N, C-alpha and C positions, 0 to 999 in steps of 0.2 A: 504494500500500500504506500509506503514512504517513497519508493522509487517512482511510482506513478505521480505522486504529488510533486516530486522534484522535477520530473519531466514537464508537468503542466506549468510549474512556475517558470522554467526556462523558456517554454513556448510563449507564455504571457509576456515575459521580458523582451523576447525577440520581437513580438508583435508591437509592443509599446515602442521599442527602438526603431522599428521600421516606420511607424507613424510619426515619431518625433523627428526623424531625419528630414521630413517635409513640413515641419511645423514652424518654421521661422516666421515670425510676425503674428502667430496665434495669440489670442488673449489668454492669460493665465488667471484662473480663479481658484478659490478654495471650494471644497464641497459644500460649504455653507453659503457660498455666493460672493464672498469678499474678493474684490479685484486686486491682483498682485502686480500686474503689468503685462508685458508681452515677451514672447520667446525671442531673445536676441540671437542665440545660437546654441548648438549642442556641443558637448565635448566628448571626444573619444580618447580615453587614456588607457584603461586596463583591457578593454574588449574591443575587437575590431568589428564585430557584428552588431553591436548596439552601443549607444552613447552611455557614458557613466553619469553625466550631469547635464542639466540644462541651465542656461544663464537667462535670467529674467530681468528685463529692463523696465524700470518705472520712472516716470518723469513728474516733477512738480514744476512750479513756475520758474524756479531758479536753479534747479539741480536735477541731475540724472543719477539714479541709483541702480546698481546691478547686484543681483543676488543669485547665488548658485544653489540649486536643489539637486539632490541625488535622484537617480532614476527611480529608486524604490519609493520615493515620495509621490510619484505620479500615480494618480488613481485611475484616470480615464482620459482618453483623447477623443474629441468629437470633431472629425474632419469637416463635416458639413457645416458646423457652427464655427469652425476655426477656433476651437477652444481646447485648452489643456486644463484638466482639473487636478489640483494638488490636494492630497488628503492631509488636513491639519493633524498634528500629533497631539494626543492628550497628555503625553508624558514628555517633558522637555529633554529627557535623557534617551528617548527612543531614536533609532536611526532615521526615521522619517522627519525628525526635528532638525536634521543636519542642514543648516542654512548658513551660508557665508556671504558676507557683503564684500564686493570687490569694486575697484574703481574703474 
């Protein structure tokens, strides 16, 4: 049973990676509907078949902020709506909470 769960998880990550590769400019929101910004680009570091991180750009009147989210924080990608949904973490120590600000 664990082997099939691992295969399903890898397939899900591969599918998310495929969709994210074409997601530049998509709006990024949390599953609760809060707007985080837009996908600026994806980063491939450890894996060649899927991105490891997405960089989300948000703008205010005087400043641009970029934040990096790990792939495992991505809950859903809606290509028809050009939207990426990030699952907010309930626990700040969980891997999904891994967010870094970059310049």
